C-alpha positions in Angstrom: 0.0 0.0 0.0 1.1 3.6 -0.4 2.8 5.2 2.6 -0.2 7.3 3.5 0.1 6.4 7.2 3.1 8.7 7.4 0.8 11.7 7.4 -2.3 11.6 9.6 -4.0 14.2 7.4 -3.2 12.1 4.3 -4.7 9.1 6.1 -8.0 10.9 6.7 -8.1 12.0 3.1 -7.4 8.4 2.0 -10.3 7.1 4.1 -12.5 9.8 2.6 -11.7 8.6 -0.8 -12.3 5.0 0.1 -15.6 5.9 1.7 -16.7 7.9 -1.4 -15.8 4.9 -3.6 -17.9 2.6 -1.4 -20.9 5.0 -1.6 -20.6 5.0 -5.4 
């Protein structure tokens, strides 16, 4: 996986994208 955990802010953004994809 991409090193998104390095930045907390990035992690939140990543979750947001994942959540958006799930919502479809």
